[in-house]
C-alpha positions in Angstrom: 8.5 34.5 -7.6 11.3 36.3 -9.9 14.9 35.5 -8.6 16.6 38.9 -8.8 18.8 39.5 -5.8 22.3 39.5 -5.9 24.0 36.2 -6.4 25.5 34.7 -3.0 28.8 33.3 -3.4 29.1 29.7 -3.5 31.4 27.3 -1.6 34.3 25.7 -3.5 32.6 22.3 -3.4 29.7 23.6 -5.1 32.1 25.2 -7.7 33.5 22.5 -8.8 30.4 20.4 -9.2 29.4 20.3 -12.7 26.4 18.7 -14.8 26.4 16.6 -18.0 23.9 18.2 -20.6 22.3 15.4 -22.4 23.4 15.2 -25.7 21.4 17.7 -28.2 20.8 20.4 -25.6 22.5 23.8 -27.2 23.7 26.1 -24.9 22.4 29.0 -25.8 23.8 31.4 -22.9 21.2 32.3 -19.7 19.8 36.1 -19.4 16.5 38.0 -19.5 13.2 37.3 -21.0 14.8 39.6 -23.9 11.5 40.1 -25.6 9.3 40.6 -22.4 10.9 44.7 -22.4 9.9 45.3 -26.1 6.4 44.1 -25.7 5.8 46.1 -22.7 7.3 49.0 -24.2 4.7 48.5 -27.1 2.0 48.4 -24.7 3.1 51.6 -23.4 3.2 53.4 -26.9 0.0 51.7 -27.6 -1.6 53.1 -24.4 -0.4 56.7 -24.7 -1.7 56.5 -28.7 -5.2 55.8 -27.0 -5.2 58.4 -24.5 -4.6 60.9 -26.6 -6.8 60.3 -28.9 -9.9 59.8 -26.4 -8.4 63.3 -25.6 -8.5 65.1 -28.5 -11.5 63.7 -29.6 -13.6 64.7 -26.6 -12.1 68.2 -27.3 -12.9 68.3 -30.8 -17.1 67.0 -29.9 -17.3 68.8 -26.9 -15.3 72.5 -27.7 -14.7 72.2 -31.8 -11.5 72.2 -31.1 -10.7 75.4 -29.3 -7.7 75.6 -26.9 -9.3 77.6 -24.3 -12.7 77.7 -23.1 -14.0 81.3 -22.6 -15.8 82.6 -19.9 -14.9 84.3 -16.3 -12.0 81.7 -15.5 -11.0 80.4 -19.2 -9.8 76.6 -18.6 -7.2 75.6 -21.1 -7.8 72.4 -22.0 -5.0 71.8 -24.3 -3.0 72.1 -20.8 -6.1 70.2 -18.8 -5.5 67.3 -21.9 -2.0 66.9 -21.3 -2.2 66.7 -17.3 -4.8 64.2 -17.6 -2.7 62.1 -20.3 0.1 62.1 -17.6 -2.1 61.6 -14.9 -4.2 58.7 -16.6 -1.1 57.0 -17.8 0.8 56.9 -14.3 -2.5 55.5 -12.9 -2.6 52.6 -15.1 1.6 51.9 -14.1 0.7 52.3 -10.6 -2.4 49.3 -10.7 0.2 47.3 -12.7 -1.0 47.7 -15.9 3.0 47.2 -17.5 3.3 44.2 -15.0 5.5 41.6 -17.3 3.6 38.7 -15.3 -0.2 40.0 -16.7 0.4 41.6 -19.9 -0.3 39.0 -23.0 -2.5 36.3 -20.9 -5.6 35.8 -19.1 -8.5 38.6 -18.1 -6.2 40.2 -15.3 -4.4 42.5 -17.9 -8.1 43.6 -19.2 -9.1 44.1 -15.8 -6.5 46.2 -14.7 -6.9 48.5 -17.8 -10.1 49.0 -16.8 -9.9 49.7 -13.0 -6.5 52.1 -13.6 -9.3 53.9 -16.0 -11.9 54.4 -13.3 -9.7 55.3 -10.8 -7.9 58.0 -13.3 -11.8 59.4 -13.9 -12.5 59.5 -9.9 -9.2 61.2 -9.2 -9.7 63.7 -11.8 -13.4 64.4 -10.7 -12.1 64.7 -6.8 -9.5 67.3 -7.5 -11.7 69.2 -9.8 -14.4 69.6 -6.7 -11.5 70.1 -4.4 -9.4 72.7 -6.2 -12.9 74.3 -7.7 -11.8 74.0 -11.3 -14.5 74.1 -13.4 -14.1 71.3 -16.1 -16.8 70.2 -18.7 -18.8 67.7 -17.4 -19.2 66.7 -21.4 -15.5 66.5 -21.9 -14.8 64.1 -19.2 -17.5 62.1 -20.3 -16.3 61.2 -23.9 -12.5 61.0 -23.0 -12.9 58.3 -20.7 -15.1 55.9 -22.1 -13.8 57.0 -25.1 -10.0 56.0 -24.1 -11.4 52.5 -21.8 -12.8 50.8 -25.0 -9.7 52.3 -27.2 -6.7 50.9 -24.2 -8.7 47.4 -24.4 -8.8 47.2 -28.0 -4.8 48.0 -28.4 -4.6 45.5 -25.1 -5.8 43.3 -27.1 -4.2 43.6 -30.6 -1.2 43.8 -28.8 -2.1 40.5 -27.4 -3.0 38.9 -30.8 0.0 39.9 -32.8 2.1 38.6 -29.3 -0.1 34.8 -29.9 0.8 35.0 -33.7 4.6 35.6 -33.1 4.2 32.2 -30.6 2.8 30.4 -32.8 6.3 30.7 -35.0 8.1 30.0 -31.9 8.8 33.7 -31.1 9.0 35.9 -28.2 8.8 32.4 -25.8 9.6 31.6 -22.4 12.4 29.2 -22.1 11.0 26.3 -19.6 13.1 23.8 -17.7 10.9 21.7 -16.1 11.9 19.7 -12.9 10.0 16.8 -11.7 9.7 13.1 -11.6 9.0 11.3 -15.2 4.6 11.4 -14.6 4.6 14.9 -13.4 7.1 16.4 -16.2 4.7 14.6 -18.6 1.5 16.1 -17.2 2.9 19.6 -17.3 4.6 19.5 -20.9 1.1 18.0 -21.9 -0.2 21.1 -20.7 2.2 24.1 -21.9 1.9 22.1 -25.1 -1.8 22.3 -25.3 -2.0 26.0 -24.4 0.8 27.2 -27.0 -0.2 30.8 -26.9 0.9 31.3 -23.0 4.3 30.9 -24.5 6.1 28.2 -22.7 8.8 26.4 -24.7 10.0 23.5 -22.8 13.8 23.0 -23.2 14.5 20.2 -21.3 14.2 18.5 -17.7 15.4 17.3 -14.5 14.8 13.9 -13.1 15.3 13.4 -9.3 16.4 9.9 -10.9 19.1 9.6 -13.5 19.3 5.9 -13.6 18.1 6.5 -16.8 20.0 9.6 -17.7 19.6 10.4 -21.3 16.5 8.9 -22.0 14.4 11.2 -23.4 10.6 12.2 -21.7 8.7 12.0 -25.4 10.8 14.6 -27.3 12.1 16.5 -24.0 15.8 15.9 -23.3 16.8 15.1 -20.0 19.5 17.4 -19.0 20.5 17.1 -15.4 19.2 15.8 -12.2 17.1 18.0 -9.7 19.9 18.9 -7.5 21.9 20.7 -10.6 19.2 22.9 -12.1 21.4 26.0 -12.1 24.3 24.5 -14.4 21.3 23.3 -16.7 19.7 27.0 -16.8 23.1 28.4 -17.5 23.8 25.6 -20.6 20.3 26.0 -21.9 19.4 29.6 -21.4 16.0 28.7 -19.8 14.5 32.1 -18.3 11.9 29.6 -16.5 12.2 27.1 -14.3 8.7 25.5 -13.5 8.4 22.7 -10.5 6.3 19.9 -10.5 4.5 18.5 -7.1 7.0 15.6 -6.8 7.3 13.1 -3.9 10.5 14.2 -1.9 10.2 18.2 -3.2 10.6 19.7 0.5 10.6 22.8 0.8 13.3 22.8 1.9 14.7 21.7 -1.9 12.6 24.7 -2.9 14.6 26.9 -0.7 17.8 25.9 -1.6 16.6 25.8 -5.4 15.9 29.6 -5.0 19.0 30.3 -3.6 20.9 28.6 -6.1 19.2 30.8 -9.0 19.9 34.4 -7.3 21.3 36.3 -9.6 20.5 34.4 -12.9 17.1 36.4 -13.6 15.1 33.7 -13.8 11.5 32.9 -13.0 10.6 30.1 -10.2 7.6 28.8 -10.6 6.0 26.1 -9.1 3.1 24.1 -10.7 0.8 22.5 -8.0 -1.3 18.9 -8.7 -4.5 21.4 -8.4 -5.2 21.8 -12.3 -8.0 23.9 -14.2 -9.0 26.3 -11.3 -8.8 29.8 -12.3 -6.1 32.6 -10.5 -9.3 34.8 -9.1 -10.2 31.8 -6.9 -6.9 30.9 -5.5 -4.9 33.1 -2.7 -1.9 32.8 -0.7 -2.1 33.3 2.2 1.0 33.3 5.1 0.4 31.1 8.2 3.2 30.8 10.1 5.7 31.2 7.4 3.8 28.5 5.0 2.6 30.1 2.0 -1.4 28.3 2.3 -2.9 27.7 -1.1 -6.2 28.5 0.0 -9.2 28.1 -3.2 -12.5 29.7 -3.4 -15.8 27.6 -4.1 -17.1 28.1 -7.4 -20.1 30.3 -7.4 -23.6 28.8 -8.9 -25.6 31.3 -7.4 -26.2 35.1 -6.1 -25.7 38.6 -7.1 -23.2 37.4 -10.2 -25.9 35.0 -11.2 -28.5 37.7 -11.2 -26.6 39.7 -13.2 -26.1 37.0 -15.7 -29.4 36.2 -15.7 -30.1 39.7 -16.8 -27.4 39.7 -19.1 -28.7 36.6 -21.1 -32.2 38.0 -21.1 -31.7 41.8 -22.4 -28.5 40.1 -24.7 -30.6 37.2 -26.4 -33.9 39.8 -26.9 -31.3 42.0 -28.5 -29.8 39.5 -31.0 -33.2 38.4 -31.8 -34.3 41.8 -33.6 -30.8 42.0 -35.0 -30.9 38.7 -36.6 -34.7 38.7 -37.7 -34.2 39.6 -40.9 -31.4 36.9 -41.2 -33.4 34.2 -39.5 -36.5 35.1 -41.5 -34.3 35.0 -45.3 -32.5 31.1 -43.5 -36.6 29.9 -43.0 -37.2 30.9 -46.5 -34.3 29.3 -48.2 -35.1 25.9 -46.2 -38.5 25.6 -47.1 -37.5 26.2 -50.6 -34.7 23.4 -50.7 -36.4 20.2 -49.5 -39.9 21.8 -48.2 -39.5 20.5 -44.9 -39.6 21.8 -41.4 -37.5 24.9 -41.0 -37.1 24.2 -37.2 -35.3 21.0 -36.0 -36.6 20.4 -31.8 -34.2 17.8 -29.8 -34.1 16.9 -26.4 -31.4 18.3 -24.7 -30.4 18.3 -20.9 -30.1 21.5 -19.0 -29.3 22.6 -15.8 -29.5 19.9 -12.9 -30.3 17.5 -15.3 -33.7 19.2 -16.7 -34.5 18.3 -20.0 -35.9 21.0 -22.6 -36.2 21.4 -26.1 -33.7 22.9 -28.1 -34.5 24.6 -31.3 -31.8 24.8 -34.2 -32.5 25.6 -37.9 -32.4 21.8 -40.1 -29.6 21.6 -41.7 -30.1 17.4 -42.1 -32.6 15.9 -44.0 -36.0 15.0 -42.5 -35.7 11.7 -41.5 -31.4 12.5 -40.6 -32.4 10.8 -37.0 -33.1 7.2 -38.6 -30.1 7.3 -40.6 -28.0 7.9 -37.9 -27.2 4.1 -36.9 -26.3 3.5 -40.4 -23.2 6.1 -39.6 -22.1 4.7 -36.6 -19.3 3.2 -38.0 -17.7 6.4 -39.5 -17.8 8.5 -36.7 -14.7 10.5 -35.9 -14.8 11.8 -32.8 -14.3 9.8 -29.4 -16.5 9.2 -26.2 -19.9 9.8 -26.3 -19.9 12.8 -29.3 -20.9 11.7 -32.6 -19.7 13.6 -35.5 -19.0 12.9 -38.9 -16.8 15.4 -41.4 -18.6 15.2 -44.2 -22.1 13.8 -43.2 -24.0 13.1 -46.1 -27.4 13.7 -44.2 -26.8 17.3 -44.5 -28.6 19.3 -47.1 -27.3 21.7 -49.5 -28.9 25.0 -47.5 -27.7 23.1 -44.5 -24.0 23.0 -45.2 -23.9 27.1 -45.5 -25.9 27.3 -42.3 -23.5 24.9 -40.6 -20.1 26.7 -42.1 -22.1 30.0 -40.4 -23.3 29.0 -37.7 -26.7 30.1 -38.5 -28.3 26.8 -37.8 -28.0 28.1 -33.9 -29.4 31.6 -34.1 -33.0 29.9 -33.1 -31.2 28.8 -29.4 -31.6 32.6 -28.8 -35.0 31.7 -27.8 -34.1 29.0 -25.3 -31.8 31.6 -24.0 -34.8 34.0 -23.6 -37.0 31.0 -22.0 -34.3 31.0 -19.6 -33.5 27.1 -20.5 -29.8 28.3 -21.7 -27.8 30.8 -21.7 -25.7 32.8 -24.5 -22.2 31.6 -22.6 -21.9 28.2 -21.1 -21.2 24.6 -21.4 -22.1 22.6 -24.8 -26.1 21.1 -24.2 -25.6 17.7 -24.3 -28.0 14.9 -25.3 -29.8 12.4 -22.8 -27.5 9.5 -23.9 -24.3 11.7 -23.5 -25.6 12.4 -20.1 -26.3 8.9 -19.6 -22.6 8.0 -19.8 -21.1 10.6 -17.4 -18.7 10.0 -14.7 -18.9 12.2 -11.6 -16.6 14.7 -12.7 -18.6 15.0 -16.3 -21.9 15.8 -14.6 -20.3 19.0 -13.0 -21.2 20.5 -16.2 -25.0 20.1 -15.3 -24.9 22.5 -12.4 -25.4 25.4 -14.7 -27.3 26.2 -17.5 -26.3 25.4 -21.3 -24.8 27.8 -23.9 -25.7 29.2 -27.3 -21.5 29.5 -27.0 -18.5 28.5 -24.8 -14.9 27.8 -24.4 -15.7 24.5 -26.5 -17.0 27.0 -29.3 -14.1 29.2 -29.2 -11.3 26.5 -28.8 -12.4 24.1 -31.9 -15.5 23.4 -31.9 -15.9 20.0 -34.1 -12.6 19.5 -34.0 -12.6 18.7 -30.1 -12.6 15.4 -28.5 -14.6 13.7 -25.9 -12.1 14.7 -23.6 -11.1 18.2 -24.1 -14.6 18.8 -24.9 -15.2 17.6 -21.2 -12.4 19.2 -19.9 -13.0 23.1 -21.5 -16.8 22.6 -20.1 -15.6 21.5 -16.9 -13.1 24.5 -16.5 -16.0 26.9 -17.4 -18.2 26.0 -14.8 -15.5 25.5 -11.8 -14.2 29.9 -12.9 -17.0 31.4 -14.6 -16.4 35.0 -14.9 -18.4 37.9 -16.5 -15.4 39.0 -18.2 -14.6 35.2 -19.2 -18.0 35.7 -20.8 -17.7 38.7 -22.6 -14.3 37.4 -23.9 -16.0 34.0 -25.2 -18.5 36.5 -27.0 -15.9 38.1 -28.9 -14.0 35.4 -29.6 -17.1 33.3 -30.7 -17.5 36.1 -33.5 -13.9 35.4 -34.0 -14.9 32.2 -34.9 -17.7 32.2 -36.8 -15.7 34.8 -39.4 -13.1 32.1 -39.8 -15.3 29.0 -39.7 -12.7 27.2 -37.6 -14.4 23.3 -36.5 -17.6 24.1 -37.9 -19.3 21.5 -40.3 
């Protein structure tokens, strides 16, 4: 929750309390997250441009730029366009599309923009009907779909720019983590792993300061958990993150919230429940207790049917589009060493069922027989096997891997309903034999041609990260997330990140 209420006067005894700040922590003053209003204003400007462009283009296409449509009841489309722009932007604002809590991270921002655009179009249709305004259908049919696309592109561009700024240490949230050492370490590792989220940890406040100034890794311990307000004032933090530490009761969190009043600081509670996406989590107050309800993951139902239809239609379309490329690749492989074009390998699919996965052959014909000779130079932990400069890769194969063209035949596996366009990485039987119970949950869904592992590092990922990302996908699948992964896959392939 955001602490924005006026400050409560503190007692004289409380005023006399002080906190010793750990050496090496520079007091920079408390204050609001100064970059947030600027970023929201930037998004508003891009939205205004997107809406105006869509309306101007719609008018040009439908009326050739005429300001007024002639007829018995002339409609001044310049005035109509201005009105629609105002209504459209107001609806976006009312839907929370400019809330600082959702911009720059996750899919909620895109959902609100899309829902706001749909709602604005519906309002226009209803008002036109009730007021008997003969609004040209072609004008509306062009303006709103085009505007939706431009709005989403603008939001994506703004987010990419924000992530670029955060990668250089700018426009970040300054965080103090409150909790015991083990819980602080766990939370810091998560925040650092997802740097694009923009949470920069300044220090920690521990319940026990018997080893007061012994840093946690490189995170300074700045105070105890009873003097968080003073630590915020000293470090300039704008977020206080409380971990699920034994002893932190509801009474402690309530007192902590009171102490932060007037500082314009976000107080967030990091539960021990991890890797569960927001749409599955609901807070429901019961008898004054904010109970956290977690919905079960969806492995069946109408959404899965929609995913299956999307897979079939998408794979068929992509096969048609890439048919010339696949023919050229097949010819190059055949001319290179005269061996077979397609490499077939048994992989494990949904519910543990084996299937034959297809790839363009990128290694020498006897590659499987030579693997045992390379076990000593395996560069990946766990059940994976990867060698950055694998001598078995052919000359043509190296290019195919760099461009991810060797994966194209898997579209046939998708068309056969053995794989999905998006899903966990298809494992080998030897890998599955080593799975612990949690890793076996990867087999609850079809493996994917691409997935979170593909857009998060590909071959550069460790075994632990590969499993973690696949499990996150399995637990939190959504159609919106699939579309984002497909888009990010295109970017990853073009950037050639982690491909070898």
